[in-house]
N, C-alpha and C positions, 0 to 999 in steps of 0.2 A: 626831367631832362632840361638842360639849359637851352635858352632861346637861341635860335640860329640868327646870328647877326652878320652883317656884311664882313666884319673883321674876322669872325670865326670861319665863314665860308671861304674867304681869301686865304686864310691860314691853311685850311684843308687842301685847297687847290695847290698852294705852294708846296706843301708837304708831298703831295702826290707827284708834282712835277720833279721834285728833288729825287724821289724814289725812281722815277723813270730815267732821269739823267744818270743816276748811279748804275742802274741796270744796263743802260746803253753803253756806258764806259766799260763795264765788265764784258759785255758782248764784243765791243770793239777790240778789247785786249785779246780776247780769245781768237778773233779773226786775224789779228796781227800775228799771233803765234803761228797761225796756219798759212800766212802769206809767204809765198816762195820768192826768194830774192834772185833766183835764177839757177839753172842746172849746174853752172860752173862754180857756184859758191861752195866753199869747203865748210863743212859743219864744225862748230867749235867743240872742244872737249868740255866735259862737265862732270861734276861730282857733288851731289847734293842729297839731302833727305827730303823726300816729297811724300806727304801723307804717311809719315812714319816709315817709309821704305827708302833704302839707299839706292839711288840710281846713279850710274856712271856711264860715261861714253867717251871714247877716244879713238883716234885712228889706230887701226890694227895692222899687223904685218901680213895677215891672210889676204888672199886675192879675192876674186869674184866668183868662185865656185864653191859648192857645198864641201865642207870639210867633214872629217869623221867626228862623231861624238858631239858634245855641246861646246867644245872649245875651238871649233874649226871654221871661222870666217863667215861663210854664207854669202848672201848676195848684198851685203852691206856696203859694197864699194870700198872695202878696206876700212870700215868703221865698226867697232864693237860696242854693244850696249849691254849693260848688266843691271839686274834688279836683285838686290841682296846677294850679290856674288854669282848669280846664275845668269847665263847669257840669254838675252832676249834676241831671237832671230829677227833681224831687220833687213829690209831691202830698199834700195833706192830706185825709184821709177825713172823712166826716160825723161820725164818733165822736171826732175829734180826733187819731187816730193818723196816722202818716206812712208813705208807701211811696216807692220810687224806681224808676226804669227798670231798675236792676240787681237789686233785690229786690222785684219787683212783687207777689209773693204773700205777703210777710211784712211785718207791720206793726210800727211802732216808735213809742215815745212822743214822741220829739223828732227834729228834723232832724239833730242831732249823732249820735244813735244810728243814723239812716239812713246818714249819711256813713261812720261807722265800719264798719257792716255792709257797705257797698258796697266799701270798701277791702279788707276781709277777703275778700270774694267775688272781687274782681278779681285777687287773688293776684299783685300786681306788674304786671299788664297795664295799659296806658294806658286811660283813659276816653275813649271815642270820642264826639264831640259828637252829640247827637240832633238831627237836622234834620227839621222837620215842614213840610209844604207845604199 
């Protein structure tokens, strides 16, 4: 085993500090994604592939009450979110945060963040349409 010198010890400390800095930056980015800019801020449309799944979100024509089947609006405040073409039921809370049927007890700042969290939670499973009667 090589002898521990001051230079090696400082190199190890610097490497550990860099790892902590990267972890802190990643955590800060996650917190920023969840930071709410205010309840009046309108969410942006999106269409991207996240972890191999196509997620889309855009303002919808549907209003604020449950619609029939899986194409009917919901509580999304006029915003529809889809994962691989299936609607993810989303709801905007009074404080401007968003939740979904998949992550019902975890709030997010944007519909995009809700969609990404749902994809991560599904772990490759198909999104089953929510049918309300």
